[in-house]
C-alpha positions as CSV (number, residue, x, y, z in Angstrom):
1,M,-63.7,-88.7,4.5
2,Y,-64.2,-85.6,2.5
3,S,-61.8,-84.0,0.0
4,D,-60.3,-80.6,0.7
5,Q,-62.6,-79.2,-2.0
6,T,-65.7,-80.5,-0.2
7,L,-64.5,-79.1,3.2
8,K,-63.8,-75.8,1.5
9,D,-67.2,-75.8,-0.2
10,I,-68.9,-76.4,3.2
11,L,-66.9,-73.6,4.9
12,L,-67.6,-71.2,2.0
13,S,-71.3,-71.9,1.8
14,A,-72.1,-72.0,5.5
15,K,-73.5,-68.8,7.1
16,T,-75.0,-70.1,10.4
17,I,-73.2,-72.5,12.6
18,A,-75.1,-73.9,15.6
19,S,-72.3,-74.9,18.0
20,V,-73.5,-77.6,20.4
21,G,-71.4,-77.8,23.5
22,L,-69.8,-74.4,23.0
23,S,-68.3,-73.4,26.3
24,S,-68.5,-70.1,28.1
25,N,-65.0,-70.8,29.5
26,S,-62.5,-68.8,27.5
27,E,-59.8,-71.4,28.3
28,K,-61.7,-74.2,26.4
29,V,-61.0,-75.0,22.8
30,S,-64.7,-74.7,21.8
31,Y,-64.6,-71.0,22.9
32,G,-61.6,-70.2,20.9
33,V,-63.0,-71.9,17.8
34,G,-66.3,-70.1,18.2
35,A,-64.5,-66.7,18.6
36,Y,-62.5,-67.4,15.4
37,L,-65.6,-68.3,13.4
38,L,-67.3,-65.1,14.6
39,E,-64.3,-63.1,13.5
40,Q,-64.5,-64.8,10.1
41,G,-68.1,-63.5,9.6
42,Y,-70.1,-66.6,10.5
43,Q,-73.2,-66.4,12.6
44,V,-72.3,-68.6,15.6
45,V,-75.3,-69.8,17.6
46,P,-74.2,-71.3,20.9
47,V,-76.2,-74.3,22.1
48,N,-75.5,-74.9,25.8
49,P,-78.2,-75.3,28.4
50,T,-75.9,-73.9,31.2
51,A,-75.4,-70.4,29.8
52,D,-77.6,-67.5,28.7
53,E,-74.9,-65.9,26.5
54,I,-71.6,-67.0,25.1
55,L,-69.2,-64.8,23.0
56,G,-71.9,-62.0,23.1
57,E,-74.4,-64.3,21.4
58,K,-77.8,-65.5,22.9
59,T,-77.5,-69.1,23.9
60,Y,-80.1,-71.8,23.3
61,S,-80.7,-74.8,25.4
62,D,-81.1,-77.2,22.5
63,L,-81.0,-77.2,18.7
64,G,-84.8,-77.3,18.5
65,S,-85.0,-73.9,20.1
66,V,-82.7,-72.2,17.5
67,P,-85.0,-69.9,15.4
68,E,-82.5,-69.4,12.6
69,E,-82.0,-71.7,9.6
70,I,-78.9,-73.8,10.5
71,D,-76.3,-74.6,7.9
72,V,-73.8,-76.5,10.1
73,V,-74.2,-78.2,13.4
74,Q,-70.8,-78.1,15.0
75,V,-70.4,-80.7,17.8
76,F,-68.3,-80.3,20.9
77,R,-69.6,-83.2,22.8
78,R,-68.3,-86.7,23.6
79,P,-68.7,-89.3,20.9
80,E,-71.4,-91.1,22.9
81,D,-73.4,-87.9,23.1
82,V,-73.5,-87.3,19.4
83,P,-76.6,-89.5,18.3
84,P,-79.2,-87.2,19.9
85,V,-77.4,-84.2,18.5
86,V,-77.6,-85.7,15.0
87,D,-81.3,-86.5,15.5
88,A,-81.9,-82.8,16.5
89,A,-79.8,-81.6,13.5
90,I,-82.0,-83.6,11.1
91,K,-85.2,-82.2,12.7
92,A,-83.8,-78.7,12.5
93,G,-83.1,-79.1,8.8
94,A,-79.3,-78.6,9.1
95,K,-77.2,-79.4,6.0
96,V,-74.0,-80.5,7.7
97,V,-73.0,-82.2,11.0
98,W,-69.4,-81.3,11.8
99,M,-67.8,-83.3,14.7
100,Q,-64.8,-81.5,16.1
101,L,-61.3,-83.0,16.4
102,G,-61.3,-86.2,18.4
103,I,-65.0,-86.8,18.0
104,V,-66.0,-89.8,15.9
105,N,-69.3,-91.6,16.0
106,E,-69.8,-93.8,12.9
107,E,-73.4,-94.8,13.7
108,A,-74.5,-91.2,14.2
109,A,-72.7,-90.2,11.0
110,Q,-74.5,-92.9,9.1
111,T,-77.9,-91.7,10.5
112,A,-77.0,-88.1,9.3
113,R,-75.9,-89.3,5.9
114,D,-79.1,-91.4,5.5
115,A,-81.1,-88.2,6.1
116,G,-79.1,-86.4,3.4
117,L,-76.7,-84.4,5.6
118,Q,-73.0,-84.1,4.9
119,V,-70.8,-85.3,7.8
120,V,-67.4,-84.3,8.8
121,M,-65.7,-86.1,11.8
122,D,-62.5,-85.6,13.7
123,R,-61.7,-82.2,12.1
124,C,-61.4,-78.8,13.6
125,M,-63.4,-76.0,11.8
126,R,-60.8,-73.4,12.7
127,V,-57.8,-75.5,11.6
128,E,-59.6,-76.4,8.3
129,H,-60.7,-72.8,7.7
130,I,-57.1,-71.5,8.2
131,R,-55.7,-74.3,6.1
132,L,-58.1,-74.0,3.2
133,I,-59.3,-70.4,3.2
134,G,-56.9,-68.4,5.4
135,S,-57.8,-66.2,8.4
């Protein structure tokens, strides 16, 4: 896995985070993480085909529809759903694929690494941000 310095570098350099599977339900972890990242000044782009707007941000049905340059693709999907997300992240020109806590897909991670992306698995962006940078 990555060192604390690498995680910190990712968090400090990222501006735009496309959050795949971000929920519109305020009770869900993804919603809380997205809200925290917005509060920290990141541009959070929700990617969820079932909502028009989440956290006050326009929602896109897939990564290919996101017009902004994407620094990090944050994944809130089941491990078996990660490979197509990685393929879309590569096509979109993202720099990092970050699979949230509990999400590990080694095959998808290798695909991303082979394409030159950094990969973080099984880590929460909010937890790591608080731990390494502070809120």
